[in-house]
C-alpha positions as CSV (number, residue, x, y, z in Angstrom):
1,M,35.3,112.5,-36.8
2,R,33.8,112.2,-40.3
3,L,35.6,115.4,-41.3
4,F,38.9,113.9,-40.2
5,F,38.4,110.8,-42.4
6,T,37.3,113.0,-45.3
7,L,40.4,115.1,-44.9
8,R,42.6,112.1,-44.5
9,K,41.3,110.6,-47.7
10,F,41.8,113.9,-49.6
11,V,45.4,114.1,-48.4
12,I,46.2,110.5,-49.3
13,S,44.7,110.9,-52.8
14,F,46.5,114.2,-53.2
15,L,49.9,112.8,-52.3
16,A,49.5,109.7,-54.4
17,R,51.1,111.5,-57.4
18,P,54.8,112.3,-57.2
19,T,54.5,115.6,-59.1
20,R,52.1,116.9,-56.4
21,V,54.5,115.8,-53.7
22,F,57.4,117.6,-55.4
23,I,55.3,120.8,-55.8
24,V,54.3,120.7,-52.1
25,C,58.0,120.2,-51.1
26,L,59.1,123.0,-53.4
27,L,56.5,125.3,-51.9
28,V,57.6,124.4,-48.4
29,V,61.3,125.2,-49.3
30,V,60.4,128.5,-50.9
31,V,58.2,129.6,-48.0
32,N,60.9,128.6,-45.6
33,M,63.6,130.6,-47.4
34,I,61.4,133.7,-47.5
35,F,60.4,133.6,-43.9
36,K,63.7,132.5,-42.5
37,G,65.3,135.4,-44.3
38,G,67.6,133.3,-46.5
39,L,66.3,134.6,-49.8
40,L,66.2,138.2,-48.5
41,E,69.7,137.9,-47.2
42,I,70.9,136.7,-50.6
43,L,69.3,139.6,-52.3
44,N,70.9,142.0,-49.7
45,L,74.3,140.5,-50.2
46,N,73.9,140.8,-54.0
47,Q,73.1,144.6,-53.6
48,N,76.1,145.0,-51.3
49,L,78.3,143.3,-53.8
50,K,77.2,145.7,-56.5
51,K,78.0,148.7,-54.2
52,V,81.4,147.3,-53.3
53,K,82.2,146.8,-57.0
54,V,81.3,150.4,-57.7
55,Q,83.5,151.6,-54.8
56,Q,86.3,149.4,-56.0
57,S,86.2,150.9,-59.5
58,E,86.1,154.5,-58.0
59,L,89.2,153.6,-55.8
60,K,91.0,152.2,-58.8
61,Q,90.4,155.5,-60.7
62,K,91.7,157.5,-57.7
63,I,94.8,155.3,-57.5
64,E,95.5,155.9,-61.2
65,N,95.1,159.7,-60.7
66,I,97.5,159.6,-57.8
67,D,100.0,157.5,-59.7
68,M,99.9,160.1,-62.6
69,K,100.5,162.9,-60.1
70,I,103.5,161.0,-58.6
71,L,104.9,160.5,-62.1
72,R,104.4,164.2,-62.9
73,A,106.0,165.3,-59.6
74,S,109.4,164.1,-60.9
75,D,109.2,166.5,-63.8
76,P,110.8,169.9,-62.8
77,N,108.7,171.8,-65.4
78,Y,105.5,170.5,-63.8
79,L,106.7,171.3,-60.3
80,E,107.5,174.9,-61.4
81,L,104.0,175.3,-63.0
82,E,102.3,173.8,-60.0
83,V,104.2,176.2,-57.6
84,L,103.4,179.2,-59.7
85,N,99.7,178.3,-59.9
86,R,99.2,177.3,-56.3
87,F,100.9,180.3,-54.8
88,D,99.8,182.9,-57.4
89,L,103.4,183.7,-58.4
90,A,104.8,185.0,-61.7
91,Q,108.0,184.4,-63.5
92,E,110.3,187.2,-64.7
93,G,109.0,188.7,-67.9
94,D,105.3,187.6,-67.2
95,L,102.6,190.2,-67.9
96,I,100.5,190.8,-64.8
97,F,97.0,192.4,-65.0
98,V,95.7,194.2,-61.9
99,F,91.9,194.9,-61.7
100,S,90.5,197.2,-59.1
101,D,87.0,197.0,-57.5
102,V,86.7,200.7,-57.1
103,Q,83.7,202.2,-58.8
104,S,83.6,205.8,-60.0
105,H,80.6,208.0,-59.2
């Protein structure tokens, strides 16, 4: 019983100052945020936001590349070069080199 009264006296004297009450309340809020997952959830969401921004910039770059290809596709010279390169074709008058893999003994 004596311990109870001593503890009660200590708590009353400790809480007599508003700054101490504020610090205790602040600690309770911080501990609550940590254990309830609110703070960890905010940190997770922040990391996810950074990942999404990186993906967004990559997609914007891909869209720009595709737009450039679409613009070039309307140019007949580009189309001709693309067909020649893609299907390993040659135009009339082009010089063609043929290399053989045969080794002489």
